[in-house]
N, C-alpha and C positions, 0 to 999 in steps of 0.2 A: 386566821384566814381574810379569804376579797373577794368585795363584789364587782361585776361586770352589769355592766347594760347585759338581756338580751339581743342577740343580732336581731329581731326586728324595732327596736326601741332605740332613741332617739331624742338626746336632747340640747336646750343651747340655753343659755341668759338672755332676756332683752329687756333693758331698764333695774326693773328691779324684782322683774317676777323668772319663773324656769315654765319654758314652756317642753313639753314634751311629741313627742309623733309615735304613733307606734302604726307601723306601717303596715302589720295584719290584718290592719282595723279601720285603716286607711280615714286617723284619727288628730286631730291636735288635739291637744288637754292643756290650755295654764293653768300651773298646779299650785296651792298655796303655800301661805312661810313655810312651815312646820313639815311639811313634804318635802319641798326643795331640799330647807334645808337638812334633812335626812340621809333622804335622795343622793344630794351629793355630797356629804359626810361621808359616808356607805364608800363612794365610788374614791375618795381622792384620801380613804382612810383617817378620817380624821373622828371615830369610833373612839369615845366611851369604853375604857374597859373596865368593861362588870366588877373583873372576875379581882383587878387591886384595887376595888373598893371596900372588897369583902373580908382582906386579909391585912387591917392594922391588930394586932394585937389587942389595947389598952384603950380605951374611946374613953372621953368625959360626956357625964347626959345629956350637952348639947351634942356632941359631934357625933351618938346614937343616935337621936334625929336625924340627924343630917347623912346619917350612912344608909337608916328605914327608907329614907324622903328617894335613894341613890335607886334604891334598888327593888324599890318600887318603882321609879322613872325609867331604868335599865328593863325589868320586866318587860311596860309597857312597848319599851322601843324594843327588844327582842323579837315581842310576839306583833308591831311593823312589818317590822324586818321579814320575819314569815311569813308575814300576807304578800307584800313583793316581790317575796320566795312564788306563792304559790299563784300570784295575776302572773305568770310571767316575767314580769318589767324589770329580775334584777335574776343572777345566779351565781355561786359560789364557786372563786375558783384558787386555784395556790398563788398565783401571780397580782401586783399591783396592776387596777385596769387604766390600759396603757393609750388610750386617743384620747387625742384634747378635749375640753368643753371648752367651745364660745359665748362668748362675753360677752355683750353693748349696756354695758351700767346707763352708758351717759348719754346714749346717741338715742335722739331729734326721732329718727326712723323715715324712713318714701310716703313722699305725700302721695305720691301716686304712680303704677308705672305702666307705661302707654304699652304694651308688646304687642307689635305686632307683624309679618310680615311680607317682605314689599308686595305689593300688585302684580307684577311680575316679572320678569328674569329674564330677560334676554342677554347675558354673559353667558353662558351657562346652555349648551345643543342636549337635545338627547344624547345624553351615551351610557354607556358602561356602566360611568360612573357615578350617573344620576340613577341609575337603576339597581346598583348596589346600596345604592341612597335610602330609596322608598323601598326595599326587600326591606332593612331594618324597620322603615315605617311602618309598616305594617307590625312588623315582627311585636314589634314597642306597644304598637297600636292591643294587640291580639294579645297582649300578655296580659295587660292593663285590664282591658273588658273580661278579660276570663279567666284567665290566673290571679291578677288579683296587684295592687304597689307590692310589695314583700317580696310575689317571686318575681317582679322583673327588677326590683335593684339585685338579688340577688343570681339575676341571667347578668346586668352587668359586672358585677364583680365580679364574675365565673370567666368571664371574654377579657378577663386581665389574667396573661402569661405569667407560673409563678418562673422568676428564674429572667424573667424578659428584660432587658435593656431599656426601658418605652428614650424617650428622646423628646429637646423640645426643642418644636418646629418654629417656621420661620414665621414672622407676620400677615408675613404673603401667600406662606403655607395652609397657615389658619380660615385669612377671608376667601381661598380658592376654593375651601373644605362650607363654611359658610351661606355661599353660591351653587355648592352641588346640594346638597342636603334641601335649604330654600329653596328652586327646584321640584326635588325633589314630594317637598310642603306642597306644592303647589300643584300638582299630579295626583295628590293625592285628594279621592270622593272630599273628607270630609275635612272640615276644618283645624287648623293642630296649633293647640294650646301650648307657652310655652315648654312644660314639664315634657309632654311625649318629646320635640324639638330636642332639647336640649340631652336624654337622653340618643333618641337617632345618634347625631352629632358625638361626642359620646364614641357609643359603638364608631362607629365609623373609623372617629380616632383610632380608637385600640387595635382596630386592620394593620394601617399606619403604624405602629407604634409607638404614637404617641402620647403622652403622658397628659391627656387631659381628663379632670375631672368632672362630676356632675353636680352641681353645687344647692339646693333648697334655704333658702334668710327668712326669717318670719320676723313676723313684730304684732305686738298689741294693741289693744284700743286704738283706732282699730290694726283686728286681726289683716294680717294679710299675708300669705305666702304664694313665696317665686322663686323659680328656677331658671338656672344658667349655666352656662360651661364657663370654667375656669381652668388659664394653661397658663403655667410659672406665675401664678398668682397677682395675674391683668381675667377681667372678662370678656367672654367672645362677646362680640355683636353685640352687647347691653352694656349698660352704664356702669360707667366703673363705680358709681357712688354706690352701690350696693353694696359691696364688699365692709361698706363702714356705716351701710345706716342699718342690712336686716341683718340677725343673726344669724350665724350658718349651722342652720341644723343638721345637717346630712351634706359629706361629701363623699362619694364611690368613683373610682373604686378607685382611688391614694387616696387612703379616711387622717386624719390630721394626726400624728405623733403628741403625747406630751412630754415634752422635751426637758 
């Protein structure tokens, strides 16, 4: 039996702590060590097999005491696993957990992320592409405010067409789309944050068959979460230090697999 994270749960390790994102509740949780060890062990298939511990035919008194302790520990672990299932954090599957868990044990983190849109964008006229981007931005904001974070992520995942060959665009094309999305954000009546900007950009990129990801990175003490767009391992319109400075807890719709 294998265990997977439920589709609304994402995790990453920053320094020596595991951070859990629940997209249905729109919450981040810094996990304590015992919980982290259990969860990662389940996902990576490192859980001890309690059945093997009980199959030895002959035991010395010392070994019998150890076996009794192992059974108790195993019983407690099984109860913890069942609680994770009941809380809809994990689910049983027949195959191994396929996704990569980002770990940044040695990073000092990012001291400050000062993300702002340019005050004006004179390079791009008000054209059809800007209006399309504005439509995507309106849709993203509607989903986030009315349907929630989880539904918005699902909408982005569904925008990726199965069987489609997505391409890596040129840097010039990436910059052109940056200008288009920026123009749309300046037309929108309220301030656009990094998450909504990145979601809008990815949706526009997918309509062009570009392989671009929404990435969310996190750190603790002080806690911070920041969203950006990534294409071919490079950050779009943001600091390239984000990839190394923050633990990447979410990357969709081209989610990293564990090779």
